[in-house]
Structure formats: structure tokens, C-alpha cells
N, C-alpha and C positions, 0 to 999 in steps of 0.2 A: 512550639506550633500544635494546636491539637488537634487530634486524630480526627479524621474524619468517619462520621458514623456509616453504620452498614447501610441504611437507607441512600445514603449518598454515594455511597461507593456503588451500590447497585443502579443508581440512575445513572451514574457517570459510564459506568459498563454499559447500558441500555443505550447511552446516546452514542457511545464509542462504534456498537455494531450498527446503529443506523446511520451512522455518519459518511459511510463508501457510498451508500443508496441516495441519501438524503443529496449529498454533492453532486452525484451524477443527475440527479433529477433538476436540479439548479441547473447545471451546465448543459445538459442535453435535452431536456424539457422545457422549465419554465422561461429560459433566457430566450431559446427561439420562439417559443409561444408569444413571448411580450415582443419580440422583434418583429414577428410577423402581424400582430396588433398594430405596431407602428409602421409596417409598409404599407399595410391596407390604406393609409390616408396620403400615400405617395404616388408618384408616376416617375417609374422607375426602369429603364430597358437593361441594366447591367452595363454600359457603355459610357452614359452621360450621367452626371450629377442628379441624384433624386430629386423631384420639384413636389412641393406639399400641393394636394388637391382638394384636401378635404374629404367630402362623403360623395365627390363624382365619382370614384369607382363603383359605391353601393348604389347611386341611381342610376348608372348606366347599367349595373348588372341586373336591375329590377327590370328594365327595358331590355334586355337581352334576349330575344327569340329561342337563339341556342341554349340559354341557360334553361328556361324552362322544358326545351325538347332534351335535352340531356338530364333534366331531374325526372322528367317522365320515365326515360329510358330506365333510370336507376330504379325508380319505383318498379318498373316492368319486371327487371331482372331479379327483383327481389321475391318475385312469386314463386323460386326456388324455394325460398325458405319453410313455406309450411309443407311443400311436398318433402323435403328434405327430412323434417321434422318428423313429420309422419312415418317416413321410411326409416329413421333410425330407430323409432320406437317399436315398429314392427320387427326390424333386425334384432334389436334389444328383446325383446320378448322372445324370439328363437333362439337368441345365443344366451338366454338364461334358464334353458332348459337343462337337465342334468343326461348329458347323452355322450356316448363314445367318442372321443375326438374333437368336442366341442371347441376346445382351445385352439386346433387349428383353423378352424372356420373362423372364430373370432379375429385370428390373425390375418388370412386371407381379406375378409372385409376392411380392416383397419388399413391394408397398403396401400391403397391409392393416396390416403392421407400423408403418408411418409415421401411418396414418390414428389420428385423436383416436378412444381410447376410448369416449367418451361416443356419438359419431356412429355408431361401429361396434354400440355395443348398441342406441340407439335404431333402427337398421335392422334389427337381429334380432328386436327385437319385433315388428316390422311384419310380418318373414318367417314368424314364429311366430304371429301373429295366428289362432286358430280358425277365422274368420269369413271373411276374406278375404286372411289372407296366403298369400304365393306357395306355399310349401311344401304345404300343405294343399290349395290349388288344383289343385297338380300331383299329388297324391295321388287326388283326386277324378277327375280328368282320366285318369289311368290305369286307374282302375277300370271309367271309362266304356269307355275304348278295349278294356278285355280283358272286358267284360260282367260285372265284380265288383264288388258295392257295396263301396267304399273308402271310407274318412271317416277324415282325419288326427286325432291326439289334441288335447287342450286342453295344450297343450305347456309353457305356464308357471306353468298352475293347478293343473294336475294333478302330485298328489307322485311318480307313478310315473315320469312324462315330464319333471317339471323339472331333474333333474339331468343327465339324458343329452341334454337340449337344450342347458345349459351348454358342456355336453363338445363337444359337435359342432361348437357358435361357436369354441370355445378353440382345437381343433383347426384349423378354418379359419383361423384370426387368426394362430396360431402355424407352421404347416407351413412357410410359405415366408419365414419372418424369419431371426432371427440364427443358428437352429440349423443353415438351408441353410447360410447364408454359412460356417459355421464347417465343415460336412461338406465343402461345396465346397473350401475352401481345403486340407483333409486328404487329399481327391481328389486334388488338383492337384499334392501335394506326394509321392505315391508313384512311386517309381522306374518307369519304363517298362522297365528292365531285366528287373524279376521278372516282368511280364506275357509277356515275350518269352519267360522261361525256360520258364513254365508254359506257352506255346505249343507250344514244341518238346516237351514233357512230353506234348501230346498234350490239356491241360485244357480243357475246356468254359467256357461263359460262368459257371456258377454256380460249378463249380470255382477258376475265378480270382478269381471274389469272395469267395469261403470260404478259399480260402488265403492269399491275396495283398492283397485289399482291406481286408477286415476286419478282420486283423492291425496293418494299417497303420493305419488310422482309428480304432484303440481309445482311444489317448490323447485325439483328439477328442470320441468317445464317452463315455468317461467324465467327462471335463470337464462335456459337456453335461447327462448323467445327475445329477452333483451339483448343479449350478446350478438345473435343472429342479425336484428334488425340493426344495431349498431355498425356491425361489419358490413351489414347488407350496401348499407349509406356509404362506406369506405373503401366499398370493392368496385371490380369491374375494369381495374385499369390492365392486369397483367393478361386475361385471357383476350381482351378485346384488341390490345396491343399486337400480341403476337398472332391471333387467328384471325382478325378482320381488320386491324388497324383504323379502327374505330368506324369503318362503314358497315354495310353500303351506305352514304348518303348520309352519315352518322346516326345509323341507328342503332348501334352497339356502343356509341360515346357515352359515359358515364359523367357523374360532376367530377370524379376524380381526374380522368382521362382529360377534363376540361381545364382543370386546375393544372395540368402537367402541360397541358398544349401552349396555356397562356404562359406560363412561367419559361419554359425551357425550349419551346418551339417559336412563340411569338415574342418573347421575352417582354412581357407584360408583367413586372414581378409584382406592383401594386394591387392591378386587377385580380391576378392571382391568389392575393394573399385575402381580398376581399370576398371572393368564392369561399375561400375553405373557412372564413370567419361564417359566413351566412350559414354553411354547412354544418359547423358545429351548432348554430343556434338550433338548425332544423331536427339534428340528432337529439339535441338536448330536449327540446320540447317532445318529440316522439318519446323520449326515455322517462320524463315526467308524466305523460298521460297513461303511458302502460302503467306506470307505477300507482297512480290515481285509481285508473279504473279497474286495472286486473290484479291489483296486488291483494284486493280484499277478498279474491276467491282463491288464494294460496290455502293450502292446509297445513298449518304448521303442527 
């Protein structure tokens, strides 16, 4: 038997290292994805035998007014993305300064990302309490100080305020998180020579940011934007489930929450799978459009 070539040995070693991840992908990702595709063509309530219905689930979906309402809710809640990105960039610029104790402040701003989501949502339920919550108490005290009758809204039980309340909480939770870390890393990679050249040309702080910093961190911005939008379409279940139950009147129910309701509350497994695949197509289209129209603006 001829000995194996060194290149063959390296290839086998590489496949050996890849095999655990590949098996995990096949067992826990590809097979469930294929099963969900097959399930989207069935009518199955988990109790009776599945029944093939063809494209009926998809036809029903596009006629479903609740799907469009919850799609709008999802997009509305994604308004937190630009606010969070802007806040993360501002924080990163501040955390990039060479100041005493700056590591402590970086840790403090990152802490909300590490806290358990359920604890955060329960805390914000108390903050938004209309009777004794700290936010409405602050609004009332401010009104007393200004001699103006001010009263905070019913944040989580008012259709007009429920989504803005979740947006505020989402921005607070994410502004100092991984996006700030990515921006901080990008800022630290900007060559100092570019700033020196801009100063020689008489550029002020804003001009240096717009002409030097912004183009240099555009790859990080592009990555954060794509991942945030993908995550935004898939988000909204945990806070809505814990804080509002999807209400009031479905005003905080997102597409993911609707998939959960159909699958595990109403046992419409086929319909839930159809919604999931439509969501996949939506996310794919938005990702392609971002690469098509904004990828060219990235400075490499």
C-alpha cells in the first residue's frame, strides 16, 4: 500500500476538523430546513395525520390581513436599528479616547448586552408602569417643577405608545453592545496619518470625521447594517411575549411572534412553516438589495 501524499494527509486532516461542524449543520440545520419546506405544503395540527394542501398555505398567507399588520409592526420596530447604530458609533467615538478609566466605562456600557433578556424585560415593565413606574414618576415630577400638568402615557397598554416603548428599550439594550465593539475596533484601525494630513489641510473635527473616519469605518457600518436588518426581521418575540403579550390589539405582534402563535398556540404547523419561508424570502431580498445598492459605497 502506497503511503499517502502530504497534500492528501492535509486534506484528510482538514475534513476531519470540518466533520463535526458539518454533521451538526446537516442534523440541526439542513434537515429541519428541508422538513419545514415540506411542512409548508401540508395541513397538520400535530394530532391528526398531515394532509397535503399544495400552495393553499401561501395563498391564504397573502390574503391574511394579520400577516400584513404584523409585517408592518416588524418594520416599525426596526426603526430602532438606525437609532442604535448612531448611538453605538457615538459611544464608540467616546470610548476610543485615551482617558483614565476608559476600560471601566466600556464595561459599563456593554453590561446590558450580557444581562439575561427576561430580567431586562421585566425591569422595563416596571419602568413603564403607568402608576408607579420611574419613567412616569419622572415625567410627573418634571411637570410639577415646571408648573405644567404632565402625565406619562400608558406605555405598554396604549396602541400608540407600545411600539415606541419597545423601541426605546431596544435602543438602550443594544447601543452599548456588540455594535459599539465593532465600531471601536474599526476606529482603532483608522491610520493616524490620515488625521494628520487632514489637520495640515486645516480640517475641523466634523470635516475629519466626514472625510476620514466615516469612509474608513464604512465596512463595519455595512456589516452592522446587514446583520441588524436580518436580526430585525427575526426579532420581537421575547420582549413582546414578556412585556405585552403581543398587544394591545396585536400592535406589538411581529412576524416571528405570529409564527409562534400559529405553530404552538393554534397548532397550524403548515401555515407557520409557510410564514417562515416567506420571511426567509423577504430577508433574502433585503440582503441582496443592500449588497446591490450600498455595497458599492463601502471603502475598502
